[in-house]
Structures are given as C-alpha cells and as structure tokens.
C-alpha positions as CSV (number, residue, x, y, z in Angstrom):
1,M,138.1,135.9,175.0
2,K,140.2,133.6,172.8
3,I,142.3,130.5,173.3
4,T,145.9,131.4,172.8
5,Q,147.7,128.2,173.7
6,I,147.0,124.6,174.6
7,K,149.7,122.6,176.4
8,V,149.9,119.0,177.5
9,Y,152.0,117.7,180.4
10,N,152.5,114.0,180.9
11,V,152.9,113.1,184.6
12,E,153.4,109.9,186.5
13,V,152.5,109.6,190.1
14,K,153.2,106.7,192.5
15,L,150.0,105.6,194.3
16,K,150.0,105.4,198.1
17,K,148.9,101.8,197.7
18,P,148.5,99.6,194.6
19,L,145.1,99.6,192.9
20,K,143.7,96.4,191.6
21,I,141.1,96.6,188.9
22,A,140.0,93.4,187.1
23,K,143.2,91.9,185.7
24,M,145.3,95.0,186.1
25,L,147.4,96.1,189.1
26,R,148.3,99.8,189.1
27,E,151.2,101.0,191.3
28,K,151.4,104.4,189.6
29,S,149.1,106.6,187.7
30,S,150.1,108.0,184.3
31,N,148.1,111.1,183.4
32,S,148.0,113.9,180.9
33,I,147.3,117.4,182.3
34,V,145.9,119.8,179.7
35,K,146.3,123.5,180.2
36,I,144.5,126.0,178.1
37,E,145.5,129.6,178.2
38,T,143.4,132.6,177.0
39,D,144.1,136.1,175.9
40,D,142.3,137.3,179.1
41,G,144.9,135.5,181.3
42,I,142.4,132.8,182.4
43,Q,143.9,129.3,182.5
44,G,141.8,126.1,182.5
45,Y,143.0,122.6,183.4
46,G,141.8,119.2,182.4
47,E,143.1,115.7,183.0
48,A,143.1,112.3,181.3
49,T,144.0,109.0,182.9
50,F,144.4,105.9,180.9
51,A,143.2,102.3,180.5
52,P,144.7,101.3,177.1
53,F,142.8,98.0,177.1
54,F,139.5,99.9,177.4
55,A,139.7,103.0,175.1
56,G,143.0,102.4,173.3
57,E,144.5,105.7,174.4
58,T,147.8,106.2,176.2
59,R,149.3,109.3,177.7
60,D,151.5,109.6,174.6
61,S,148.6,109.3,172.2
62,V,146.6,111.9,174.2
63,K,149.5,114.3,174.0
64,G,149.9,113.8,170.3
65,V,146.2,114.1,169.5
66,V,145.8,117.3,171.6
67,E,149.0,118.9,170.3
68,K,148.8,117.9,166.6
69,F,145.0,118.0,166.0
70,L,142.9,119.6,168.7
71,A,145.2,122.6,169.7
72,P,145.4,123.9,166.1
73,A,141.7,123.5,165.6
74,L,140.7,125.3,168.8
75,T,143.4,128.0,169.1
76,G,141.8,131.4,168.4
77,Q,138.4,130.2,169.3
78,D,136.2,131.4,172.2
79,P,136.6,128.8,175.0
80,T,133.2,129.6,176.5
81,N,131.5,128.2,173.4
82,I,132.0,124.7,174.8
83,F,129.4,122.7,172.7
84,Q,130.6,124.3,169.5
85,L,134.2,123.4,170.4
86,V,133.2,119.8,171.3
87,D,131.6,119.5,167.8
88,E,134.8,121.0,166.3
89,M,136.9,118.3,168.1
90,S,134.7,115.6,166.6
91,R,135.0,117.0,163.1
92,T,138.8,117.3,163.6
93,I,139.5,113.7,164.7
94,A,137.5,110.6,165.3
95,D,137.4,108.6,168.6
96,N,140.0,109.6,171.2
97,P,137.5,110.2,174.0
98,F,140.0,110.7,176.8
99,A,142.0,113.3,174.8
100,K,138.8,115.2,174.0
101,A,137.4,114.9,177.5
102,S,140.6,116.4,179.0
103,V,140.3,119.4,176.7
104,E,136.6,119.8,177.5
105,M,137.3,119.7,181.2
106,A,139.7,122.6,180.7
107,L,137.1,124.5,178.7
108,W,134.5,124.1,181.5
109,D,137.2,125.3,184.0
110,I,137.8,128.4,182.0
111,K,134.1,129.2,181.6
112,G,133.5,128.8,185.4
113,K,136.5,131.1,186.2
114,A,135.3,133.7,183.6
115,L,131.8,133.7,185.1
116,G,133.1,133.5,188.7
117,V,131.1,130.3,189.4
118,P,132.0,126.7,190.1
119,V,131.6,124.3,187.2
120,Y,128.8,122.4,189.0
121,D,126.7,125.6,188.8
122,L,127.3,125.6,185.0
123,C,126.0,122.0,184.9
124,G,122.8,122.7,186.8
125,G,123.9,123.3,190.4
126,F,123.6,121.2,193.5
127,R,121.2,118.3,193.1
128,R,121.3,117.1,196.7
129,K,123.3,117.8,199.9
130,S,123.6,114.1,200.7
131,F,123.3,110.9,198.8
132,A,122.4,107.3,199.5
133,P,125.1,104.6,199.5
134,F,126.1,103.3,196.1
135,S,128.0,100.1,195.2
136,S,129.8,99.3,192.0
137,A,131.3,96.0,191.0
138,A,133.2,94.9,187.9
139,I,132.1,91.4,187.0
140,F,133.9,89.4,184.3
141,S,131.2,87.0,183.2
142,L,127.5,86.9,183.3
143,V,126.7,86.4,187.0
144,S,124.0,85.5,189.4
145,E,122.8,87.5,192.4
146,T,124.6,85.1,194.6
147,T,127.9,85.8,192.9
148,V,127.4,89.6,193.2
149,S,126.7,89.2,196.9
150,T,129.7,87.0,197.4
151,M,132.0,89.4,195.6
152,T,130.7,92.7,197.1
153,G,129.3,91.6,200.4
154,I,126.1,93.4,199.4
155,S,122.8,91.8,198.8
156,L,120.9,93.1,195.8
157,R,117.9,93.0,198.0
158,S,119.5,95.1,200.7
159,S,118.7,98.7,201.4
160,L,121.1,100.1,198.7
161,P,119.0,101.8,196.1
162,L,121.4,101.2,193.3
163,I,124.2,98.8,192.3
164,S,126.2,99.2,189.1
165,L,127.6,96.1,187.4
166,S,130.0,96.1,184.4
167,T,129.9,92.8,182.6
168,S,132.2,91.4,179.9
169,R,133.8,88.2,179.0
170,P,137.5,87.4,179.6
C-alpha cells in the first residue's frame, strides 16, 4: 500500500456555547482536517486544532506545512510504517507539532482500517473498562492548595486519585 495523495481542508465550526480557557474566549473552532488517500482505496483522517499562543501554529500554517513539506515527503510511502514516517516528517521540517500530529492521526486511521481493528488496539488495547474521576485545572501563577480548591471546588486531599495542574506566569 502506498500514499497517493494528502489533502488538507480548513474548517470553522461555531461552538454550541463559548469556551473560556485562560485568557481566551472561543466562540468557534478553527480546525484543519487532513485526509490521506492510498492506492488501495483506504482513506485516513486526522485533525489539528489551534492555540497559536501555545504552539505558534494556525490553520493556515498547518495547511501550508502539510501541503508544501509533509505531503511531498510522504507521498509514495507505505502509510503503515508510521514510526518511519514520523521520523521522515521530523527530518523534513522542524517543530510544527500540530501539523505533524494531524498527519500521524491519519496514518494510524489507515493502519487500523487496513488491519480491520480500531486504533486503540494498535496502541495496546483496552486498559480498563471504567476510570476514576480526574480533574484538570489551568493555573496562571504558582498556587497554593487553597487556591486550587477555591478554583476547582476539589480538595487535593479528596478521594480523587489525580489532579493535573498547568502552571505559567501571565
């Protein structure tokens, strides 16, 4: 099986309700959808969403990187050799993690379809049928346990087994 074409579609979707993250209010989601086609007729799809303040990528930069750099490097290659192609993407262009991730997602989709298995089976299968509650909070300064509890309503000493905190300075 060989990659015959890689296409990128930029889409914009209005959210049902605005999403507030840190200092950003999102009312719509701008995404790039990557479609990889193969000579066997299998198509794989990947997606990139953006936070330019975080990774520096935009939907236009992802489209440009995929079309001008990654597509030429990967066309004609076997899409099931995912790790080899990830290395090739890194040799082709530095950084651009969202662009590369969207292509990698499409490669995993193709491999799963070719083998007739869901992608989670390719990554080791089910780990558990249920999971414990998890809380994540973005914090914009170094904080105390009291601050976390006030912001999330969750005590770090509660029964939650894990809480994820992102810290940075404004």
